[in-house]
mmCIF entry with sequence, helices, sheets and N, C-alpha, C, O atoms, coordinates in Angstrom:
data_MODEL
# 
_entry.id   MODEL 
# 
_entity.id                         1 
_entity.type                       polymer 
_entity.pdbx_number_of_molecules   1 
# 
_entity_poly.entity_id                      1 
_entity_poly.type                           'polypeptide(L)' 
_entity_poly.nstd_linkage                   no 
_entity_poly.nstd_monomer                   no 
_entity_poly.pdbx_seq_one_letter_code       
;(UNK)(UNK)(UNK)(UNK)(UNK)(UNK)(UNK)(UNK)(UNK)(UNK)(UNK)(UNK)(UNK)(UNK)(UNK)(UNK)
(UNK)(UNK)(UNK)(UNK)(UNK)(UNK)(UNK)(UNK)(UNK)(UNK)(UNK)(UNK)(UNK)(UNK)(UNK)(UNK)
(UNK)(UNK)(UNK)(UNK)(UNK)(UNK)(UNK)(UNK)(UNK)(UNK)(UNK)(UNK)(UNK)(UNK)(UNK)(UNK)
(UNK)(UNK)(UNK)
;
_entity_poly.pdbx_seq_one_letter_code_can   XXXXXXXXXXXXXXXXXXXXXXXXXXXXXXXXXXXXXXXXXXXXXXXXXXX 
_entity_poly.pdbx_strand_id                 A 
# 
loop_
_entity_poly_seq.entity_id 
_entity_poly_seq.num 
_entity_poly_seq.mon_id 
_entity_poly_seq.hetero 
1 1  UNK n 
1 2  UNK n 
1 3  UNK n 
1 4  UNK n 
1 5  UNK n 
1 6  UNK n 
1 7  UNK n 
1 8  UNK n 
1 9  UNK n 
1 10 UNK n 
1 11 UNK n 
1 12 UNK n 
1 13 UNK n 
1 14 UNK n 
1 15 UNK n 
1 16 UNK n 
1 17 UNK n 
1 18 UNK n 
1 19 UNK n 
1 20 UNK n 
1 21 UNK n 
1 22 UNK n 
1 23 UNK n 
1 24 UNK n 
1 25 UNK n 
1 26 UNK n 
1 27 UNK n 
1 28 UNK n 
1 29 UNK n 
1 30 UNK n 
1 31 UNK n 
1 32 UNK n 
1 33 UNK n 
1 34 UNK n 
1 35 UNK n 
1 36 UNK n 
1 37 UNK n 
1 38 UNK n 
1 39 UNK n 
1 40 UNK n 
1 41 UNK n 
1 42 UNK n 
1 43 UNK n 
1 44 UNK n 
1 45 UNK n 
1 46 UNK n 
1 47 UNK n 
1 48 UNK n 
1 49 UNK n 
1 50 UNK n 
1 51 UNK n 
# 
_struct_asym.id          A 
_struct_asym.entity_id   1 
# 
loop_
_struct_conf.conf_type_id 
_struct_conf.id 
_struct_conf.pdbx_PDB_helix_id 
_struct_conf.beg_label_comp_id 
_struct_conf.beg_label_asym_id 
_struct_conf.beg_label_seq_id 
_struct_conf.pdbx_beg_PDB_ins_code 
_struct_conf.end_label_comp_id 
_struct_conf.end_label_asym_id 
_struct_conf.end_label_seq_id 
_struct_conf.pdbx_end_PDB_ins_code 
_struct_conf.beg_auth_comp_id 
_struct_conf.beg_auth_asym_id 
_struct_conf.beg_auth_seq_id 
_struct_conf.end_auth_comp_id 
_struct_conf.end_auth_asym_id 
_struct_conf.end_auth_seq_id 
_struct_conf.pdbx_PDB_helix_class 
_struct_conf.details 
_struct_conf.pdbx_PDB_helix_length 
HELX_P HELX_P1 AA1 UNK A 2  ? UNK A 21 ? UNK A 2  UNK A 21 1 ? 20 
HELX_P HELX_P2 AA2 UNK A 25 ? UNK A 49 ? UNK A 25 UNK A 49 1 ? 25 
# 
_struct_conf_type.id          HELX_P 
_struct_conf_type.criteria    ? 
_struct_conf_type.reference   ? 
# 
loop_
_atom_site.group_PDB 
_atom_site.id 
_atom_site.type_symbol 
_atom_site.label_atom_id 
_atom_site.label_alt_id 
_atom_site.label_comp_id 
_atom_site.label_asym_id 
_atom_site.label_entity_id 
_atom_site.label_seq_id 
_atom_site.pdbx_PDB_ins_code 
_atom_site.Cartn_x 
_atom_site.Cartn_y 
_atom_site.Cartn_z 
_atom_site.occupancy 
_atom_site.B_iso_or_equiv 
_atom_site.pdbx_formal_charge 
_atom_site.auth_seq_id 
_atom_site.auth_comp_id 
_atom_site.auth_asym_id 
_atom_site.auth_atom_id 
_atom_site.pdbx_PDB_model_num 
ATOM 1   N N  . UNK A 1 1  ? 78.109  111.022 114.886 1.00 0.00 ? 1  UNK A N  1 
ATOM 2   C CA . UNK A 1 1  ? 79.347  110.541 114.323 1.00 0.00 ? 1  UNK A CA 1 
ATOM 3   C C  . UNK A 1 1  ? 80.423  110.353 115.393 1.00 0.00 ? 1  UNK A C  1 
ATOM 4   O O  . UNK A 1 1  ? 81.273  109.469 115.278 1.00 0.00 ? 1  UNK A O  1 
ATOM 5   N N  . UNK A 1 2  ? 80.383  111.179 116.422 1.00 0.00 ? 2  UNK A N  1 
ATOM 6   C CA . UNK A 1 2  ? 81.382  111.032 117.483 1.00 0.00 ? 2  UNK A CA 1 
ATOM 7   C C  . UNK A 1 2  ? 81.216  109.698 118.205 1.00 0.00 ? 2  UNK A C  1 
ATOM 8   O O  . UNK A 1 2  ? 82.194  109.116 118.674 1.00 0.00 ? 2  UNK A O  1 
ATOM 9   N N  . UNK A 1 3  ? 79.990  109.219 118.294 1.00 0.00 ? 3  UNK A N  1 
ATOM 10  C CA . UNK A 1 3  ? 79.744  107.920 118.918 1.00 0.00 ? 3  UNK A CA 1 
ATOM 11  C C  . UNK A 1 3  ? 80.381  106.802 118.085 1.00 0.00 ? 3  UNK A C  1 
ATOM 12  O O  . UNK A 1 3  ? 80.954  105.862 118.636 1.00 0.00 ? 3  UNK A O  1 
ATOM 13  N N  . UNK A 1 4  ? 80.278  106.907 116.779 1.00 0.00 ? 4  UNK A N  1 
ATOM 14  C CA . UNK A 1 4  ? 80.907  105.919 115.898 1.00 0.00 ? 4  UNK A CA 1 
ATOM 15  C C  . UNK A 1 4  ? 82.417  105.916 116.093 1.00 0.00 ? 4  UNK A C  1 
ATOM 16  O O  . UNK A 1 4  ? 83.037  104.855 116.168 1.00 0.00 ? 4  UNK A O  1 
ATOM 17  N N  . UNK A 1 5  ? 83.007  107.108 116.174 1.00 0.00 ? 5  UNK A N  1 
ATOM 18  C CA . UNK A 1 5  ? 84.449  107.225 116.401 1.00 0.00 ? 5  UNK A CA 1 
ATOM 19  C C  . UNK A 1 5  ? 84.827  106.587 117.738 1.00 0.00 ? 5  UNK A C  1 
ATOM 20  O O  . UNK A 1 5  ? 85.798  105.834 117.812 1.00 0.00 ? 5  UNK A O  1 
ATOM 21  N N  . UNK A 1 6  ? 84.076  106.880 118.778 1.00 0.00 ? 6  UNK A N  1 
ATOM 22  C CA . UNK A 1 6  ? 84.362  106.320 120.103 1.00 0.00 ? 6  UNK A CA 1 
ATOM 23  C C  . UNK A 1 6  ? 84.239  104.797 120.090 1.00 0.00 ? 6  UNK A C  1 
ATOM 24  O O  . UNK A 1 6  ? 85.044  104.107 120.714 1.00 0.00 ? 6  UNK A O  1 
ATOM 25  N N  . UNK A 1 7  ? 83.258  104.280 119.396 1.00 0.00 ? 7  UNK A N  1 
ATOM 26  C CA . UNK A 1 7  ? 83.076  102.829 119.312 1.00 0.00 ? 7  UNK A CA 1 
ATOM 27  C C  . UNK A 1 7  ? 84.239  102.161 118.568 1.00 0.00 ? 7  UNK A C  1 
ATOM 28  O O  . UNK A 1 7  ? 84.712  101.097 118.969 1.00 0.00 ? 7  UNK A O  1 
ATOM 29  N N  . UNK A 1 8  ? 84.686  102.786 117.498 1.00 0.00 ? 8  UNK A N  1 
ATOM 30  C CA . UNK A 1 8  ? 85.839  102.246 116.770 1.00 0.00 ? 8  UNK A CA 1 
ATOM 31  C C  . UNK A 1 8  ? 87.083  102.227 117.654 1.00 0.00 ? 8  UNK A C  1 
ATOM 32  O O  . UNK A 1 8  ? 87.840  101.257 117.641 1.00 0.00 ? 8  UNK A O  1 
ATOM 33  N N  . UNK A 1 9  ? 87.295  103.296 118.422 1.00 0.00 ? 9  UNK A N  1 
ATOM 34  C CA . UNK A 1 9  ? 88.445  103.357 119.327 1.00 0.00 ? 9  UNK A CA 1 
ATOM 35  C C  . UNK A 1 9  ? 88.344  102.278 120.402 1.00 0.00 ? 9  UNK A C  1 
ATOM 36  O O  . UNK A 1 9  ? 89.348  101.670 120.773 1.00 0.00 ? 9  UNK A O  1 
ATOM 37  N N  . UNK A 1 10 ? 87.130  102.042 120.900 1.00 0.00 ? 10 UNK A N  1 
ATOM 38  C CA . UNK A 1 10 ? 86.930  101.004 121.912 1.00 0.00 ? 10 UNK A CA 1 
ATOM 39  C C  . UNK A 1 10 ? 87.254  99.631  121.331 1.00 0.00 ? 10 UNK A C  1 
ATOM 40  O O  . UNK A 1 10 ? 87.915  98.820  121.980 1.00 0.00 ? 10 UNK A O  1 
ATOM 41  N N  . UNK A 1 11 ? 86.795  99.373  120.125 1.00 0.00 ? 11 UNK A N  1 
ATOM 42  C CA . UNK A 1 11 ? 87.074  98.081  119.482 1.00 0.00 ? 11 UNK A CA 1 
ATOM 43  C C  . UNK A 1 11 ? 88.573  97.890  119.281 1.00 0.00 ? 11 UNK A C  1 
ATOM 44  O O  . UNK A 1 11 ? 89.096  96.794  119.484 1.00 0.00 ? 11 UNK A O  1 
ATOM 45  N N  . UNK A 1 12 ? 89.255  98.947  118.885 1.00 0.00 ? 12 UNK A N  1 
ATOM 46  C CA . UNK A 1 12 ? 90.705  98.867  118.688 1.00 0.00 ? 12 UNK A CA 1 
ATOM 47  C C  . UNK A 1 12 ? 91.406  98.595  120.017 1.00 0.00 ? 12 UNK A C  1 
ATOM 48  O O  . UNK A 1 12 ? 92.336  97.791  120.078 1.00 0.00 ? 12 UNK A O  1 
ATOM 49  N N  . UNK A 1 13 ? 90.963  99.259  121.071 1.00 0.00 ? 13 UNK A N  1 
ATOM 50  C CA . UNK A 1 13 ? 91.541  99.032  122.399 1.00 0.00 ? 13 UNK A CA 1 
ATOM 51  C C  . UNK A 1 13 ? 91.252  97.608  122.882 1.00 0.00 ? 13 UNK A C  1 
ATOM 52  O O  . UNK A 1 13 ? 92.106  96.975  123.503 1.00 0.00 ? 13 UNK A O  1 
ATOM 53  N N  . UNK A 1 14 ? 90.061  97.113  122.598 1.00 0.00 ? 14 UNK A N  1 
ATOM 54  C CA . UNK A 1 14 ? 89.723  95.731  122.972 1.00 0.00 ? 14 UNK A CA 1 
ATOM 55  C C  . UNK A 1 14 ? 90.660  94.735  122.284 1.00 0.00 ? 14 UNK A C  1 
ATOM 56  O O  . UNK A 1 14 ? 91.117  93.777  122.907 1.00 0.00 ? 14 UNK A O  1 
ATOM 57  N N  . UNK A 1 15 ? 90.941  94.961  121.010 1.00 0.00 ? 15 UNK A N  1 
ATOM 58  C CA . UNK A 1 15 ? 91.857  94.071  120.298 1.00 0.00 ? 15 UNK A CA 1 
ATOM 59  C C  . UNK A 1 15 ? 93.243  94.090  120.938 1.00 0.00 ? 15 UNK A C  1 
ATOM 60  O O  . UNK A 1 15 ? 93.888  93.049  121.065 1.00 0.00 ? 15 UNK A O  1 
ATOM 61  N N  . UNK A 1 16 ? 93.695  95.271  121.338 1.00 0.00 ? 16 UNK A N  1 
ATOM 62  C CA . UNK A 1 16 ? 94.996  95.360  122.012 1.00 0.00 ? 16 UNK A CA 1 
ATOM 63  C C  . UNK A 1 16 ? 94.974  94.612  123.346 1.00 0.00 ? 16 UNK A C  1 
ATOM 64  O O  . UNK A 1 16 ? 95.944  93.944  123.703 1.00 0.00 ? 16 UNK A O  1 
ATOM 65  N N  . UNK A 1 17 ? 93.870  94.726  124.076 1.00 0.00 ? 17 UNK A N  1 
ATOM 66  C CA . UNK A 1 17 ? 93.755  94.021  125.360 1.00 0.00 ? 17 UNK A CA 1 
ATOM 67  C C  . UNK A 1 17 ? 93.724  92.508  125.149 1.00 0.00 ? 17 UNK A C  1 
ATOM 68  O O  . UNK A 1 17 ? 94.338  91.761  125.910 1.00 0.00 ? 17 UNK A O  1 
ATOM 69  N N  . UNK A 1 18 ? 93.014  92.058  124.121 1.00 0.00 ? 18 UNK A N  1 
ATOM 70  C CA . UNK A 1 18 ? 92.987  90.626  123.822 1.00 0.00 ? 18 UNK A CA 1 
ATOM 71  C C  . UNK A 1 18 ? 94.399  90.132  123.503 1.00 0.00 ? 18 UNK A C  1 
ATOM 72  O O  . UNK A 1 18 ? 94.800  89.056  123.946 1.00 0.00 ? 18 UNK A O  1 
ATOM 73  N N  . UNK A 1 19 ? 95.144  90.921  122.738 1.00 0.00 ? 19 UNK A N  1 
ATOM 74  C CA . UNK A 1 19 ? 96.519  90.539  122.391 1.00 0.00 ? 19 UNK A CA 1 
ATOM 75  C C  . UNK A 1 19 ? 97.382  90.426  123.639 1.00 0.00 ? 19 UNK A C  1 
ATOM 76  O O  . UNK A 1 19 ? 98.217  89.528  123.741 1.00 0.00 ? 19 UNK A O  1 
ATOM 77  N N  . UNK A 1 20 ? 97.183  91.332  124.583 1.00 0.00 ? 20 UNK A N  1 
ATOM 78  C CA . UNK A 1 20 ? 97.976  91.300  125.812 1.00 0.00 ? 20 UNK A CA 1 
ATOM 79  C C  . UNK A 1 20 ? 97.570  90.159  126.741 1.00 0.00 ? 20 UNK A C  1 
ATOM 80  O O  . UNK A 1 20 ? 98.393  89.649  127.501 1.00 0.00 ? 20 UNK A O  1 
ATOM 81  N N  . UNK A 1 21 ? 96.313  89.766  126.677 1.00 0.00 ? 21 UNK A N  1 
ATOM 82  C CA . UNK A 1 21 ? 95.816  88.796  127.655 1.00 0.00 ? 21 UNK A CA 1 
ATOM 83  C C  . UNK A 1 21 ? 95.921  87.337  127.201 1.00 0.00 ? 21 UNK A C  1 
ATOM 84  O O  . UNK A 1 21 ? 95.799  86.429  128.022 1.00 0.00 ? 21 UNK A O  1 
ATOM 85  N N  . UNK A 1 22 ? 96.144  87.105  125.912 1.00 0.00 ? 22 UNK A N  1 
ATOM 86  C CA . UNK A 1 22 ? 96.210  85.721  125.442 1.00 0.00 ? 22 UNK A CA 1 
ATOM 87  C C  . UNK A 1 22 ? 97.628  85.165  125.550 1.00 0.00 ? 22 UNK A C  1 
ATOM 88  O O  . UNK A 1 22 ? 98.614  85.893  125.434 1.00 0.00 ? 22 UNK A O  1 
ATOM 89  N N  . UNK A 1 23 ? 97.696  83.872  125.772 1.00 0.00 ? 23 UNK A N  1 
ATOM 90  C CA . UNK A 1 23 ? 98.991  83.189  125.813 1.00 0.00 ? 23 UNK A CA 1 
ATOM 91  C C  . UNK A 1 23 ? 99.295  82.508  124.471 1.00 0.00 ? 23 UNK A C  1 
ATOM 92  O O  . UNK A 1 23 ? 100.427 82.097  124.214 1.00 0.00 ? 23 UNK A O  1 
ATOM 93  N N  . UNK A 1 24 ? 98.275  82.400  123.633 1.00 0.00 ? 24 UNK A N  1 
ATOM 94  C CA . UNK A 1 24 ? 98.418  81.774  122.316 1.00 0.00 ? 24 UNK A CA 1 
ATOM 95  C C  . UNK A 1 24 ? 99.146  82.741  121.373 1.00 0.00 ? 24 UNK A C  1 
ATOM 96  O O  . UNK A 1 24 ? 98.634  83.818  121.066 1.00 0.00 ? 24 UNK A O  1 
ATOM 97  N N  . UNK A 1 25 ? 100.327 82.355  120.921 1.00 0.00 ? 25 UNK A N  1 
ATOM 98  C CA . UNK A 1 25 ? 101.152 83.244  120.099 1.00 0.00 ? 25 UNK A CA 1 
ATOM 99  C C  . UNK A 1 25 ? 100.483 83.601  118.779 1.00 0.00 ? 25 UNK A C  1 
ATOM 100 O O  . UNK A 1 25 ? 100.566 84.740  118.318 1.00 0.00 ? 25 UNK A O  1 
ATOM 101 N N  . UNK A 1 26 ? 99.817  82.618  118.174 1.00 0.00 ? 26 UNK A N  1 
ATOM 102 C CA . UNK A 1 26 ? 99.156  82.882  116.898 1.00 0.00 ? 26 UNK A CA 1 
ATOM 103 C C  . UNK A 1 26 ? 97.987  83.850  117.086 1.00 0.00 ? 26 UNK A C  1 
ATOM 104 O O  . UNK A 1 26 ? 97.812  84.772  116.289 1.00 0.00 ? 26 UNK A O  1 
ATOM 105 N N  . UNK A 1 27 ? 97.196  83.647  118.126 1.00 0.00 ? 27 UNK A N  1 
ATOM 106 C CA . UNK A 1 27 ? 96.080  84.550  118.402 1.00 0.00 ? 27 UNK A CA 1 
ATOM 107 C C  . UNK A 1 27 ? 96.602  85.950  118.705 1.00 0.00 ? 27 UNK A C  1 
ATOM 108 O O  . UNK A 1 27 ? 96.020  86.940  118.261 1.00 0.00 ? 27 UNK A O  1 
ATOM 109 N N  . UNK A 1 28 ? 97.697  86.036  119.461 1.00 0.00 ? 28 UNK A N  1 
ATOM 110 C CA . UNK A 1 28 ? 98.299  87.328  119.800 1.00 0.00 ? 28 UNK A CA 1 
ATOM 111 C C  . UNK A 1 28 ? 98.668  88.091  118.529 1.00 0.00 ? 28 UNK A C  1 
ATOM 112 O O  . UNK A 1 28 ? 98.405  89.289  118.420 1.00 0.00 ? 28 UNK A O  1 
ATOM 113 N N  . UNK A 1 29 ? 99.279  87.393  117.572 1.00 0.00 ? 29 UNK A N  1 
ATOM 114 C CA . UNK A 1 29 ? 99.672  88.032  116.315 1.00 0.00 ? 29 UNK A CA 1 
ATOM 115 C C  . UNK A 1 29 ? 98.454  88.522  115.538 1.00 0.00 ? 29 UNK A C  1 
ATOM 116 O O  . UNK A 1 29 ? 98.471  89.611  114.963 1.00 0.00 ? 29 UNK A O  1 
ATOM 117 N N  . UNK A 1 30 ? 97.407  87.716  115.526 1.00 0.00 ? 30 UNK A N  1 
ATOM 118 C CA . UNK A 1 30 ? 96.184  88.099  114.819 1.00 0.00 ? 30 UNK A CA 1 
ATOM 119 C C  . UNK A 1 30 ? 95.569  89.337  115.467 1.00 0.00 ? 30 UNK A C  1 
ATOM 120 O O  . UNK A 1 30 ? 95.205  90.284  114.770 1.00 0.00 ? 30 UNK A O  1 
ATOM 121 N N  . UNK A 1 31 ? 95.451  89.335  116.790 1.00 0.00 ? 31 UNK A N  1 
ATOM 122 C CA . UNK A 1 31 ? 94.886  90.491  117.492 1.00 0.00 ? 31 UNK A CA 1 
ATOM 123 C C  . UNK A 1 31 ? 95.720  91.745  117.258 1.00 0.00 ? 31 UNK A C  1 
ATOM 124 O O  . UNK A 1 31 ? 95.171  92.821  117.023 1.00 0.00 ? 31 UNK A O  1 
ATOM 125 N N  . UNK A 1 32 ? 97.039  91.611  117.321 1.00 0.00 ? 32 UNK A N  1 
ATOM 126 C CA . UNK A 1 32 ? 97.913  92.769  117.115 1.00 0.00 ? 32 UNK A CA 1 
ATOM 127 C C  . UNK A 1 32 ? 97.783  93.315  115.696 1.00 0.00 ? 32 UNK A C  1 
ATOM 128 O O  . UNK A 1 32 ? 97.707  94.526  115.492 1.00 0.00 ? 32 UNK A O  1 
ATOM 129 N N  . UNK A 1 33 ? 97.759  92.411  114.719 1.00 0.00 ? 33 UNK A N  1 
ATOM 130 C CA . UNK A 1 33 ? 97.622  92.828  113.318 1.00 0.00 ? 33 UNK A CA 1 
ATOM 131 C C  . UNK A 1 33 ? 96.278  93.510  113.088 1.00 0.00 ? 33 UNK A C  1 
ATOM 132 O O  . UNK A 1 33 ? 96.205  94.538  112.414 1.00 0.00 ? 33 UNK A O  1 
ATOM 133 N N  . UNK A 1 34 ? 95.223  92.940  113.645 1.00 0.00 ? 34 UNK A N  1 
ATOM 134 C CA . UNK A 1 34 ? 93.894  93.525  113.480 1.00 0.00 ? 34 UNK A CA 1 
ATOM 135 C C  . UNK A 1 34 ? 93.788  94.876  114.188 1.00 0.00 ? 34 UNK A C  1 
ATOM 136 O O  . UNK A 1 34 ? 93.138  95.788  113.677 1.00 0.00 ? 34 UNK A O  1 
ATOM 137 N N  . UNK A 1 35 ? 94.413  95.013  115.348 1.00 0.00 ? 35 UNK A N  1 
ATOM 138 C CA . UNK A 1 35 ? 94.405  96.289  116.068 1.00 0.00 ? 35 UNK A CA 1 
ATOM 139 C C  . UNK A 1 35 ? 95.123  97.361  115.251 1.00 0.00 ? 35 UNK A C  1 
ATOM 140 O O  . UNK A 1 35 ? 94.662  98.500  115.172 1.00 0.00 ? 35 UNK A O  1 
ATOM 141 N N  . UNK A 1 36 ? 96.245  96.996  114.648 1.00 0.00 ? 36 UNK A N  1 
ATOM 142 C CA . UNK A 1 36 ? 96.983  97.943  113.812 1.00 0.00 ? 36 UNK A CA 1 
ATOM 143 C C  . UNK A 1 36 ? 96.169  98.338  112.581 1.00 0.00 ? 36 UNK A C  1 
ATOM 144 O O  . UNK A 1 36 ? 96.125  99.509  112.203 1.00 0.00 ? 36 UNK A O  1 
ATOM 145 N N  . UNK A 1 37 ? 95.533  97.359  111.968 1.00 0.00 ? 37 UNK A N  1 
ATOM 146 C CA . UNK A 1 37 ? 94.720  97.639  110.780 1.00 0.00 ? 37 UNK A CA 1 
ATOM 147 C C  . UNK A 1 37 ? 93.549  98.548  111.140 1.00 0.00 ? 37 UNK A C  1 
ATOM 148 O O  . UNK A 1 37 ? 93.268  99.512  110.428 1.00 0.00 ? 37 UNK A O  1 
ATOM 149 N N  . UNK A 1 38 ? 92.873  98.249  112.230 1.00 0.00 ? 38 UNK A N  1 
ATOM 150 C CA . UNK A 1 38 ? 91.746  99.081  112.644 1.00 0.00 ? 38 UNK A CA 1 
ATOM 151 C C  . UNK A 1 38 ? 92.221  100.492 112.978 1.00 0.00 ? 38 UNK A C  1 
ATOM 152 O O  . UNK A 1 38 ? 91.507  101.456 112.700 1.00 0.00 ? 38 UNK A O  1 
ATOM 153 N N  . UNK A 1 39 ? 93.401  100.638 113.565 1.00 0.00 ? 39 UNK A N  1 
ATOM 154 C CA . UNK A 1 39 ? 93.927  101.970 113.867 1.00 0.00 ? 39 UNK A CA 1 
ATOM 155 C C  . UNK A 1 39 ? 94.152  102.762 112.583 1.00 0.00 ? 39 UNK A C  1 
ATOM 156 O O  . UNK A 1 39 ? 93.886  103.963 112.542 1.00 0.00 ? 39 UNK A O  1 
ATOM 157 N N  . UNK A 1 40 ? 94.640  102.101 111.538 1.00 0.00 ? 40 UNK A N  1 
ATOM 158 C CA . UNK A 1 40 ? 94.825  102.789 110.249 1.00 0.00 ? 40 UNK A CA 1 
ATOM 159 C C  . UNK A 1 40 ? 93.478  103.243 109.683 1.00 0.00 ? 40 UNK A C  1 
ATOM 160 O O  . UNK A 1 40 ? 93.368  104.343 109.143 1.00 0.00 ? 40 UNK A O  1 
ATOM 161 N N  . UNK A 1 41 ? 92.464  102.401 109.806 1.00 0.00 ? 41 UNK A N  1 
ATOM 162 C CA . UNK A 1 41 ? 91.124  102.771 109.345 1.00 0.00 ? 41 UNK A CA 1 
ATOM 163 C C  . UNK A 1 41 ? 90.610  103.964 110.147 1.00 0.00 ? 41 UNK A C  1 
ATOM 164 O O  . UNK A 1 41 ? 90.068  104.910 109.577 1.00 0.00 ? 41 UNK A O  1 
ATOM 165 N N  . UNK A 1 42 ? 90.777  103.921 111.460 1.00 0.00 ? 42 UNK A N  1 
ATOM 166 C CA . UNK A 1 42 ? 90.338  105.022 112.323 1.00 0.00 ? 42 UNK A CA 1 
ATOM 167 C C  . UNK A 1 42 ? 91.031  106.317 111.915 1.00 0.00 ? 42 UNK A C  1 
ATOM 168 O O  . UNK A 1 42 ? 90.392  107.365 111.820 1.00 0.00 ? 42 UNK A O  1 
ATOM 169 N N  . UNK A 1 43 ? 92.333  106.243 111.676 1.00 0.00 ? 43 UNK A N  1 
ATOM 170 C CA . UNK A 1 43 ? 93.082  107.438 111.265 1.00 0.00 ? 43 UNK A CA 1 
ATOM 171 C C  . UNK A 1 43 ? 92.536  108.019 109.966 1.00 0.00 ? 43 UNK A C  1 
ATOM 172 O O  . UNK A 1 43 ? 92.515  109.238 109.792 1.00 0.00 ? 43 UNK A O  1 
ATOM 173 N N  . UNK A 1 44 ? 92.098  107.161 109.061 1.00 0.00 ? 44 UNK A N  1 
ATOM 174 C CA . UNK A 1 44 ? 91.576  107.621 107.775 1.00 0.00 ? 44 UNK A CA 1 
ATOM 175 C C  . UNK A 1 44 ? 90.195  108.258 107.899 1.00 0.00 ? 44 UNK A C  1 
ATOM 176 O O  . UNK A 1 44 ? 89.908  109.243 107.218 1.00 0.00 ? 44 UNK A O  1 
ATOM 177 N N  . UNK A 1 45 ? 89.346  107.713 108.752 1.00 0.00 ? 45 UNK A N  1 
ATOM 178 C CA . UNK A 1 45 ? 87.969  108.219 108.840 1.00 0.00 ? 45 UNK A CA 1 
ATOM 179 C C  . UNK A 1 45 ? 87.785  109.272 109.933 1.00 0.00 ? 45 UNK A C  1 
ATOM 180 O O  . UNK A 1 45 ? 86.734  109.908 110.004 1.00 0.00 ? 45 UNK A O  1 
ATOM 181 N N  . UNK A 1 46 ? 88.782  109.459 110.774 1.00 0.00 ? 46 UNK A N  1 
ATOM 182 C CA . UNK A 1 46 ? 88.670  110.404 111.889 1.00 0.00 ? 46 UNK A CA 1 
ATOM 183 C C  . UNK A 1 46 ? 88.209  111.800 111.449 1.00 0.00 ? 46 UNK A C  1 
ATOM 184 O O  . UNK A 1 46 ? 87.336  112.373 112.101 1.00 0.00 ? 46 UNK A O  1 
ATOM 185 N N  . UNK A 1 47 ? 88.762  112.366 110.371 1.00 0.00 ? 47 UNK A N  1 
ATOM 186 C CA . UNK A 1 47 ? 88.309  113.709 109.978 1.00 0.00 ? 47 UNK A CA 1 
ATOM 187 C C  . UNK A 1 47 ? 86.805  113.782 109.681 1.00 0.00 ? 47 UNK A C  1 
ATOM 188 O O  . UNK A 1 47 ? 86.177  114.822 109.881 1.00 0.00 ? 47 UNK A O  1 
ATOM 189 N N  . UNK A 1 48 ? 86.249  112.694 109.213 1.00 0.00 ? 48 UNK A N  1 
ATOM 190 C CA . UNK A 1 48 ? 84.828  112.677 108.874 1.00 0.00 ? 48 UNK A CA 1 
ATOM 191 C C  . UNK A 1 48 ? 83.942  112.440 110.099 1.00 0.00 ? 48 UNK A C  1 
ATOM 192 O O  . UNK A 1 48 ? 82.783  112.853 110.123 1.00 0.00 ? 48 UNK A O  1 
ATOM 193 N N  . UNK A 1 49 ? 84.490  111.779 111.104 1.00 0.00 ? 49 UNK A N  1 
ATOM 194 C CA . UNK A 1 49 ? 83.694  111.402 112.270 1.00 0.00 ? 49 UNK A CA 1 
ATOM 195 C C  . UNK A 1 49 ? 83.791  112.395 113.421 1.00 0.00 ? 49 UNK A C  1 
ATOM 196 O O  . UNK A 1 49 ? 82.986  112.334 114.350 1.00 0.00 ? 49 UNK A O  1 
ATOM 197 N N  . UNK A 1 50 ? 84.747  113.298 113.381 1.00 0.00 ? 50 UNK A N  1 
ATOM 198 C CA . UNK A 1 50 ? 84.937  114.213 114.512 1.00 0.00 ? 50 UNK A CA 1 
ATOM 199 C C  . UNK A 1 50 ? 84.604  115.658 114.156 1.00 0.00 ? 50 UNK A C  1 
ATOM 200 O O  . UNK A 1 50 ? 85.003  116.579 114.868 1.00 0.00 ? 50 UNK A O  1 
ATOM 201 N N  . UNK A 1 51 ? 83.889  115.857 113.082 1.00 0.00 ? 51 UNK A N  1 
ATOM 202 C CA . UNK A 1 51 ? 83.512  117.223 112.686 1.00 0.00 ? 51 UNK A CA 1 
ATOM 203 C C  . UNK A 1 51 ? 82.414  117.754 113.566 1.00 0.00 ? 51 UNK A C  1 
ATOM 204 O O  . UNK A 1 51 ? 81.969  118.887 113.381 1.00 0.00 ? 51 UNK A O  1 
# 
């Protein structure tokens, strides 16, 4: 389960990096929104994945 948690964190970090690296404003907004949404999901499942 810890591997799943680490993978989710990596995906969230990747979305943040994509948002920082793109010049397209619309893509930046999508990446930022998706990173925030994934972070909320991670926060919800963290207790189950880090036991």
